[in-house]
C-alpha positions as CSV (number, residue, x, y, z in Angstrom):
1,X,59.1,143.3,92.7
2,X,60.9,146.6,92.0
3,X,58.6,149.6,92.1
4,X,58.5,151.5,88.8
5,X,59.5,155.1,89.0
6,X,57.1,156.4,86.3
7,X,54.0,158.4,87.3
8,X,50.7,157.4,85.7
9,X,48.5,160.1,84.1
10,X,48.2,162.4,81.1
11,X,48.2,165.7,82.9
12,X,51.1,168.2,82.5
13,X,52.7,167.5,85.9
14,X,52.9,163.7,85.2
15,X,54.4,164.3,81.8
16,X,56.9,166.8,83.2
17,X,57.9,164.4,86.0
18,X,58.3,161.4,83.7
19,X,60.4,163.5,81.3
20,X,62.7,164.7,84.2
21,X,63.2,161.0,85.2
22,X,63.9,160.0,81.6
23,X,66.4,162.8,81.1
24,X,68.2,162.1,84.4
25,X,67.1,165.4,86.0
26,X,65.1,163.6,88.7
27,X,66.1,160.6,90.8
28,X,69.4,158.7,90.9
29,X,69.7,158.4,87.1
30,X,69.2,154.7,86.9
31,X,66.0,155.1,84.8
32,X,67.3,157.7,82.4
33,X,66.7,157.2,78.7
34,X,69.5,155.8,76.4
35,X,69.3,157.0,72.8
36,X,70.3,155.0,69.8
37,X,73.1,157.3,69.1
38,X,74.5,156.8,72.6
39,X,74.4,153.0,72.0
40,X,76.4,153.7,68.8
41,X,78.9,155.8,70.7
42,X,79.3,153.0,73.2
43,X,79.9,150.6,70.3
44,X,76.9,148.6,71.5
45,X,74.9,149.2,68.3
46,X,75.5,150.3,64.7
47,X,73.4,152.0,62.1
48,X,72.2,149.8,59.2
49,X,73.9,150.7,56.0
50,X,71.1,149.3,53.8
51,X,69.0,152.4,54.0
52,X,66.6,153.9,56.4
53,X,67.3,155.0,60.0
54,X,67.2,151.6,61.5
55,X,69.8,150.3,64.1
56,X,71.2,146.9,65.0
57,X,73.3,145.4,67.7
58,X,77.0,145.2,66.9
59,X,78.4,141.8,65.8
60,X,79.8,139.9,68.8
61,X,76.9,140.9,71.1
62,X,74.8,137.8,71.2
63,X,71.3,138.6,72.4
64,X,70.5,134.9,73.1
65,X,73.6,134.5,75.2
66,X,72.2,136.7,77.9
67,X,68.9,134.8,77.9
68,X,70.4,131.3,77.9
69,X,68.6,128.5,79.7
70,X,70.1,127.8,83.1
71,X,69.4,124.9,85.5
72,X,68.3,125.1,89.1
73,X,71.4,124.9,91.3
74,X,72.2,121.5,92.8
75,X,73.0,120.7,96.4
76,X,76.7,121.1,97.3
77,X,78.6,117.9,97.9
78,X,81.7,116.9,100.0
79,X,81.9,120.2,101.9
80,X,84.9,120.2,104.3
81,X,86.4,122.8,106.6
82,X,90.0,122.6,107.9
83,X,91.2,125.0,110.6
84,X,94.7,126.5,110.6
85,X,96.0,129.2,112.8
86,X,94.4,132.4,111.4
87,X,92.2,131.0,108.7
88,X,89.8,128.2,107.8
89,X,90.2,126.3,104.5
90,X,86.8,125.4,102.9
91,X,86.5,122.9,100.1
92,X,83.6,121.4,98.1
93,X,83.0,119.6,94.8
94,X,82.6,121.9,91.7
95,X,79.0,121.7,90.5
96,X,78.2,120.6,86.9
97,X,74.8,122.0,86.3
98,X,74.3,124.4,83.5
99,X,74.6,128.1,84.3
100,X,76.5,128.0,87.5
101,X,77.7,131.5,88.6
102,X,79.0,131.4,92.2
103,X,79.0,129.9,95.7
104,X,77.7,131.7,98.8
105,X,79.6,131.0,102.0
106,X,77.8,131.6,105.3
107,X,79.4,131.5,108.8
108,X,78.1,131.5,112.4
109,X,79.5,131.0,115.9
110,X,76.6,128.7,116.8
111,X,75.1,125.7,114.9
112,X,72.1,127.8,113.8
113,X,71.6,128.7,110.2
114,X,69.2,131.5,111.1
115,X,72.0,133.4,112.9
116,X,74.6,132.8,110.2
117,X,75.9,135.7,108.0
118,X,77.2,135.8,104.4
119,X,81.0,136.2,104.5
120,X,82.0,135.7,100.9
121,X,81.1,134.5,97.4
122,X,83.4,132.8,95.0
123,X,83.2,131.2,91.6
124,X,85.7,128.5,92.6
125,X,85.6,125.4,94.8
126,X,88.1,126.5,97.5
127,X,88.0,129.5,99.8
128,X,90.2,130.6,102.8
129,X,88.2,132.4,105.5
130,X,90.4,134.6,107.7
131,X,89.5,134.3,111.4
132,X,91.3,134.7,114.8
133,X,93.5,132.0,116.3
134,X,91.5,129.8,118.7
135,X,88.2,130.6,116.9
136,X,85.4,128.0,116.7
137,X,82.3,128.1,114.5
138,X,80.2,126.6,111.7
139,X,79.8,127.0,108.0
140,X,77.1,126.5,105.3
141,X,77.3,126.9,101.5
142,X,74.9,127.0,98.6
143,X,75.2,127.5,94.8
144,X,73.7,130.4,92.8
145,X,73.1,130.3,89.0
146,X,73.6,133.0,86.4
147,X,69.9,134.1,86.8
148,X,70.5,134.8,90.5
149,X,68.5,131.7,91.7
150,X,69.8,130.3,94.9
151,X,69.9,126.5,95.4
152,X,69.7,124.3,98.6
153,X,72.1,124.4,101.5
154,X,74.8,121.7,101.7
155,X,73.2,120.6,105.0
156,X,70.9,121.9,107.8
157,X,73.6,121.4,110.4
158,X,76.7,123.5,110.0
159,X,80.1,122.1,109.3
160,X,82.2,122.8,112.4
161,X,85.7,124.3,112.1
162,X,88.2,125.4,114.8
163,X,91.5,127.2,114.4
164,X,94.5,126.4,116.6
165,X,95.6,128.5,119.5
166,X,98.8,130.4,118.9
167,X,101.9,128.6,120.1
168,X,103.2,131.7,121.8
169,X,100.1,131.9,123.9
170,X,100.6,128.2,125.0
171,X,104.2,128.9,125.9
172,X,103.2,131.9,128.0
173,X,100.6,129.8,129.7
174,X,103.1,127.1,130.6
175,X,105.6,129.7,131.8
176,X,102.9,131.2,134.1
177,X,101.9,127.7,135.4
178,X,105.6,126.9,136.1
179,X,106.1,130.1,138.0
180,X,103.2,129.1,140.3
181,X,104.3,125.5,140.6
182,X,105.3,124.5,144.2
183,X,107.9,121.9,143.0
184,X,109.6,124.5,140.8
185,X,109.7,126.9,143.8
186,X,111.1,124.1,146.0
187,X,113.8,123.3,143.5
188,X,114.9,126.9,143.2
189,X,114.8,127.4,147.0
190,X,116.9,124.3,147.9
191,X,119.3,125.0,145.1
192,X,119.9,128.4,146.5
193,X,120.4,127.0,150.0
194,X,122.8,124.3,148.8
195,X,125.1,126.6,146.8
196,X,127.1,127.6,150.0
197,X,127.7,124.0,151.2
198,X,128.1,122.4,147.8
199,X,131.9,122.0,147.9
200,X,132.1,121.0,151.6
201,X,129.3,118.4,151.2
202,X,130.9,116.9,148.2
203,X,134.2,116.5,149.9
204,X,132.7,114.8,153.0
205,X,130.6,112.5,150.8
206,X,133.6,111.6,148.7
207,X,135.6,110.5,151.8
208,X,132.7,108.4,153.1
209,X,132.2,106.8,149.8
210,X,135.9,105.8,149.5
211,X,135.9,104.3,153.0
212,X,132.8,102.4,152.4
213,X,134.1,101.1,149.0
214,X,137.3,99.8,150.6
215,X,135.4,97.9,153.3
216,X,132.9,96.4,150.8
217,X,135.7,95.4,148.5
218,X,137.5,93.4,151.3
219,X,134.3,91.7,152.3
220,X,133.5,90.9,148.7
221,X,136.9,89.2,148.1
222,X,136.7,87.2,151.3
223,X,133.2,86.0,150.9
224,X,132.8,85.6,147.2
225,X,131.9,81.9,147.5
226,X,129.3,82.6,150.1
227,X,127.7,85.3,147.9
228,X,127.5,83.0,145.0
229,X,125.7,80.3,146.9
230,X,123.3,82.9,148.4
231,X,122.7,84.9,145.2
232,X,119.0,84.1,144.9
233,X,118.4,84.9,148.5
234,X,120.3,88.2,148.3
235,X,118.5,89.2,145.1
236,X,115.1,88.7,146.8
237,X,116.2,90.7,149.8
238,X,117.5,93.5,147.6
239,X,114.2,93.8,145.8
240,X,112.4,93.9,149.2
241,X,114.8,96.6,150.3
242,X,114.1,98.7,147.2
243,X,110.4,98.4,147.8
244,X,110.9,99.5,151.4
245,X,112.9,102.5,150.4
246,X,110.3,103.6,147.9
247,X,107.6,103.2,150.5
248,X,109.6,105.1,153.0
249,X,110.4,107.7,150.4
250,X,106.7,108.2,149.7
251,X,106.0,108.4,153.4
252,X,108.8,110.9,154.1
253,X,107.9,112.9,151.0
254,X,104.3,113.1,152.0
255,X,105.2,114.2,155.5
256,X,107.8,116.7,154.5
257,X,106.4,118.2,151.3
258,X,102.8,117.4,151.3
259,X,102.9,114.9,148.4
260,X,106.0,116.5,146.9
261,X,109.5,115.0,146.5
262,X,112.7,116.6,145.1
263,X,116.3,115.8,144.7
264,X,119.1,118.2,144.0
265,X,122.9,118.2,143.3
266,X,125.3,121.0,143.1
267,X,129.0,121.6,142.6
268,X,130.8,125.0,142.4
269,X,127.6,126.8,142.1
270,X,126.3,124.6,139.2
271,X,123.2,122.9,140.2
272,X,120.7,120.4,138.9
273,X,117.5,118.8,140.3
274,X,114.3,116.9,139.8
275,X,111.0,117.2,141.6
276,X,107.6,115.5,141.7
277,X,104.4,116.9,143.1
278,X,100.8,115.6,143.2
279,X,97.8,117.1,144.9
280,X,95.4,119.9,144.5
281,X,95.9,123.7,144.2
282,X,94.3,126.4,146.2
283,X,91.2,126.3,144.0
284,X,90.8,122.5,144.3
285,X,92.0,121.6,140.8
286,X,94.3,118.5,140.6
287,X,98.0,119.1,140.2
288,X,100.4,116.5,138.9
289,X,103.8,117.9,137.9
290,X,107.3,116.7,137.2
291,X,110.0,119.4,137.1
292,X,113.6,119.1,136.0
293,X,116.2,121.8,136.8
294,X,119.0,121.4,134.3
295,X,120.6,123.2,131.4
296,X,120.7,120.0,129.4
297,X,118.6,116.8,129.4
298,X,119.5,113.5,127.6
299,X,117.6,110.3,127.1
300,X,119.5,107.2,126.0
301,X,119.2,103.4,126.0
302,X,121.1,102.0,129.0
303,X,120.8,98.4,127.6
304,X,122.9,99.4,124.5
305,X,126.1,101.0,125.8
306,X,127.7,100.9,122.4
307,X,125.0,103.1,120.9
308,X,126.0,106.8,121.5
309,X,122.8,108.1,119.8
310,X,120.4,110.2,121.9
311,X,116.8,109.9,120.6
312,X,115.7,112.8,122.8
313,X,117.7,115.7,124.2
314,X,117.2,119.3,125.5
315,X,120.1,121.7,125.1
316,X,120.2,125.4,125.0
317,X,116.5,125.8,125.4
318,X,115.8,123.6,122.3
319,X,114.5,120.1,122.0
320,X,116.5,117.9,119.7
321,X,114.9,114.8,118.2
322,X,116.8,112.9,115.5
323,X,113.8,110.8,114.6
324,X,110.1,111.1,115.5
325,X,106.7,109.7,114.6
326,X,103.9,112.2,115.3
327,X,100.3,111.4,114.7
328,X,98.9,115.0,115.2
329,X,101.0,118.1,115.6
330,X,100.5,121.9,115.7
331,X,103.4,123.9,114.4
332,X,103.2,127.6,113.9
333,X,106.5,128.1,111.9
334,X,108.0,125.1,110.0
335,X,111.4,125.4,108.4
336,X,112.1,122.2,106.5
337,X,114.6,121.1,103.9
338,X,112.2,118.4,102.5
339,X,108.5,117.7,103.0
340,X,106.9,114.6,101.7
341,X,103.1,114.5,102.2
342,X,100.0,112.9,100.7
343,X,98.0,116.1,101.1
344,X,99.0,119.7,101.9
345,X,96.4,122.4,102.6
346,X,97.0,126.1,102.9
347,X,94.3,128.4,104.2
348,X,95.6,131.7,102.8
349,X,98.4,131.4,100.3
350,X,101.4,129.4,99.0
351,X,104.5,131.2,97.8
352,X,107.2,129.4,95.9
353,X,109.6,130.4,93.0
354,X,109.0,127.0,91.4
355,X,105.9,124.8,91.6
356,X,106.0,121.4,89.9
357,X,102.9,119.4,89.7
358,X,101.2,116.8,87.5
359,X,97.8,118.6,87.5
360,X,96.7,122.0,88.8
361,X,93.0,122.4,89.2
362,X,90.7,125.0,90.6
363,X,87.0,124.9,89.7
364,X,86.9,124.9,85.9
365,X,90.5,125.9,85.5
366,X,92.9,123.0,84.8
367,X,96.5,122.7,83.9
368,X,97.4,119.3,82.6
369,X,100.5,117.3,83.1
370,X,101.6,118.1,79.5
371,X,101.4,121.9,80.2
372,X,98.1,122.5,78.4
373,X,95.6,124.8,80.0
374,X,91.8,124.7,79.9
375,X,89.1,126.8,81.4
376,X,85.7,125.1,81.1
377,X,84.8,124.4,77.5
378,X,85.3,127.9,76.1
379,X,89.0,128.6,76.5
380,X,92.1,126.4,76.1
381,X,95.8,126.7,75.3
382,X,97.6,123.6,73.9
383,X,101.3,122.8,74.4
384,X,101.8,123.8,70.7
385,X,100.5,127.4,71.4
386,X,97.1,126.9,69.9
387,X,94.5,129.1,71.6
388,X,90.8,128.4,71.5
389,X,88.4,131.0,72.9
390,X,84.8,132.0,72.6
391,X,85.3,135.7,72.9
392,X,88.5,137.7,73.1
393,X,89.1,141.3,74.2
394,X,92.6,142.6,73.4
395,X,94.0,146.0,74.5
396,X,97.3,146.5,72.8
397,X,99.3,145.4,69.8
398,X,98.6,142.3,67.7
399,X,101.0,140.7,65.2
400,X,99.7,138.0,62.9
401,X,101.1,136.4,59.8
402,X,97.9,134.9,58.4
403,X,94.4,134.1,59.4
404,X,90.7,134.4,58.6
405,X,88.2,136.8,60.2
406,X,84.5,136.5,59.8
407,X,82.0,139.3,60.5
408,X,84.6,141.9,61.7
409,X,83.9,145.5,62.5
410,X,86.8,147.9,62.4
411,X,85.5,150.7,64.6
412,X,88.2,153.3,63.8
413,X,91.1,153.7,61.4
414,X,92.6,150.9,59.4
415,X,95.8,151.0,57.3
416,X,96.4,148.5,54.5
417,X,99.9,148.6,53.1
418,X,99.4,145.8,50.6
419,X,96.6,144.9,48.2
420,X,92.9,145.0,49.2
421,X,90.7,142.4,47.5
422,X,87.0,142.6,48.1
423,X,84.0,141.0,46.5
424,X,81.7,143.6,48.1
425,X,82.3,146.9,49.8
426,X,79.6,148.8,51.6
427,X,80.2,152.0,53.6
428,X,83.0,154.5,53.4
429,X,84.3,154.0,49.9
430,X,81.9,154.1,46.9
431,X,78.2,153.3,46.3
432,X,76.8,153.1,42.8
433,X,73.3,152.8,41.4
434,X,71.8,153.1,37.9
435,X,68.7,152.6,35.8
436,X,67.2,153.2,32.3
437,X,64.6,155.8,31.5
438,X,61.2,154.6,30.3
439,X,60.6,154.5,26.5
440,X,57.0,154.2,25.1
441,X,55.7,152.3,22.1
442,X,56.4,155.3,19.8
443,X,60.1,155.2,20.6
444,X,59.7,158.4,22.7
445,X,61.5,158.8,26.0
446,X,58.9,159.6,28.6
447,X,58.9,159.0,32.3
448,X,60.5,159.8,35.7
449,X,63.3,158.2,37.6
450,X,63.8,159.0,41.3
451,X,67.1,158.6,43.2
452,X,67.1,158.8,47.1
453,X,70.3,158.8,49.1
454,X,69.7,158.2,52.8
455,X,71.5,160.2,55.6
456,X,72.8,157.1,57.4
457,X,76.5,157.9,57.7
458,X,78.2,160.1,60.2
459,X,80.5,161.8,57.7
460,X,80.0,164.1,54.7
461,X,79.4,162.6,51.3
462,X,79.0,163.7,47.7
463,X,76.6,162.5,45.0
464,X,78.1,162.3,41.6
465,X,75.8,162.2,38.6
466,X,77.7,161.2,35.4
467,X,76.6,162.9,32.2
468,X,73.0,162.1,31.1
469,X,72.7,162.7,27.3
470,X,69.2,163.3,25.8
471,X,68.3,164.2,22.2
472,X,65.2,164.7,20.0
473,X,65.1,164.6,16.2
474,X,64.4,166.7,13.1
475,X,63.1,165.8,9.7
476,X,62.9,167.6,6.3
477,X,59.4,168.8,5.3
478,X,57.9,168.7,1.7
479,X,56.5,172.1,2.6
480,X,58.2,175.1,4.0
481,X,57.4,174.1,7.6
482,X,60.0,172.1,9.6
483,X,59.1,168.8,11.3
484,X,60.8,167.9,14.6
485,X,60.6,165.9,17.9
486,X,61.7,167.8,21.0
487,X,63.0,166.1,24.2
488,X,62.9,167.9,27.6
489,X,64.8,166.9,30.9
490,X,63.9,168.3,34.3
491,X,65.9,167.6,37.5
492,X,64.4,168.4,41.0
493,X,66.3,168.1,44.4
494,X,63.9,167.6,47.3
495,X,61.1,169.2,45.2
496,X,63.3,172.2,44.1
497,X,64.0,172.5,40.3
498,X,67.8,172.5,39.8
499,X,67.9,171.9,36.0
500,X,65.7,172.1,33.0
501,X,66.8,171.5,29.4
502,X,65.5,171.1,25.8
503,X,67.0,169.2,22.8
504,X,65.9,168.7,19.2
505,X,68.8,168.0,16.9
506,X,71.6,168.9,19.3
507,X,72.1,166.6,22.3
508,X,71.5,168.0,25.8
509,X,73.7,167.0,28.7
510,X,73.2,167.1,32.4
511,X,75.8,166.1,35.1
512,X,76.6,167.3,38.5
513,X,78.2,166.9,42.0
514,X,75.9,167.5,44.9
515,X,77.3,167.9,48.5
516,X,75.5,165.9,51.2
517,X,76.6,166.9,54.7
518,X,76.1,164.4,57.5
519,X,73.0,165.0,59.5
520,X,71.5,167.2,56.8
521,X,68.7,164.7,55.9
522,X,68.0,162.5,53.0
523,X,68.4,163.8,49.4
524,X,65.9,162.9,46.7
525,X,66.6,163.6,43.1
526,X,63.8,163.3,40.5
527,X,64.8,163.0,36.8
528,X,61.8,163.6,34.4
529,X,62.1,163.2,30.6
530,X,59.3,164.4,28.3
531,X,59.2,164.0,24.5
532,X,56.8,165.7,22.0
533,X,56.4,165.5,18.2
534,X,55.8,168.7,16.3
535,X,54.1,169.3,12.9
536,X,53.4,165.7,12.2
537,X,56.8,164.5,13.0
538,X,57.5,160.8,13.1
539,X,60.9,161.0,14.7
540,X,62.0,159.5,18.0
541,X,63.9,160.7,21.1
542,X,66.6,159.1,23.1
543,X,68.2,159.5,26.6
544,X,71.1,157.6,28.3
545,X,70.8,155.7,31.5
546,X,70.7,157.4,34.9
547,X,73.8,156.6,37.0
548,X,74.7,157.8,40.5
549,X,77.9,157.5,42.5
550,X,78.0,158.3,46.2
551,X,81.4,158.8,47.8
552,X,82.9,160.0,51.0
553,X,83.8,163.7,50.7
554,X,87.6,163.9,51.1
555,X,90.0,166.2,49.3
556,X,93.2,164.9,51.0
557,X,96.0,164.3,48.5
558,X,94.3,166.4,45.8
559,X,95.3,169.8,44.6
560,X,93.7,172.0,41.9
561,X,95.7,175.1,40.8
């Protein structure tokens, strides 16, 4: 529980300290008071216009919406982690419990949740975590609702993920191993020794081959029948000879190169070779290598001489494969004209000038195949341009041809170029009130009417009292004395008399305009009418109704000369 900053007690020091906290002079200001007028200035509240000094929240601020009922977070399902080169793509099913807020993502290098750390939070269902190439670790996630309540983990054991080692690092490793390889050194050594004798050896071997070929041709023509009859026997002997040569080769190779064999060829300084080595290195690790020394390498089908296609070739330091079937591949940079795949995952971002898709979905955000867009159940845009939203905040210009607005507050200026039609107007324009004065059973006006105008507007106003007409009466007497009924009117403003009049036969009139500056306090006007009969009069008295008009004080557009 958060400790309250207020100091208990009624002594002067406690009161001073609490006032300093409330006014923001002490502490970090988080517990400073907020006045009602500050709420009005922030447009979070408004003054009631029905009278009094009461305040209310502005329309659009739903108190219940901040206290809505939320469910306990559910357990995450189908959590998966896919490693790339420099990031890990994390995916899970979007929860459907009420009041979901975000997902916490935790990461650790060991499969121990106690040592894991929070690396990110996201409201969606996909996240790309940037890590180093060759990294290996574990992940856990859990949901958090709008009230801050955290739900269960997806699992006690972490979901393992591993990123790929950079291809450049692998290439550097292979280059280092090749530099230390004995067969590569042997190929380079013998190729260098053979360059000086390449032409001479080739000429001698060519002469020997031509002589041998001539002798074999003569023997073949002379004994072709004998060869045909002894074909099976010759074939068996040839196979035995091949086996002997391989055995001898292994023996000689082992004796000469310690389980290493190589063959080279060279002409005019251009060399090629192949070598094989098997054994253990100086640290006792097994070594099994095949090295080819050539600028180009071709693989073809010898049983199909008419087919000139090469399914595998190496030329200019690049591997060329016309067709390939690969189960699992790691490619750092892929340049492709066309990619057809059942599933494509990107750990960081996808950049494209045009993306065509049947459905795009991320959490509660969905773009349908028809182009409509929907975010949860509170916002949607149809293909016809119809927008449905729960709350809208617009900063800028709005153009609209027609529409209906309910419970609208115009905070500042408003210009109406056309006709304004209103059934009820409260506020800036005009307020009117009225009432009749009391008349007793003798038809005499006697009584008091009180008018109060509350100071609940932040602009200056004026109180207009239309003419109040009051009159007594006079009758003729049978004697010399007159008979009359007199009528008095007294007007007080906040207890101070501002008018007093008397009428008998001639009517009396009171009217006035009273300024009411904003913040000056309420104004109370008391209107008291008194009627008295004199000398046995039987006459009556009359007074018109009390009326009051309250308007905003503004002299713009008016000139009196």
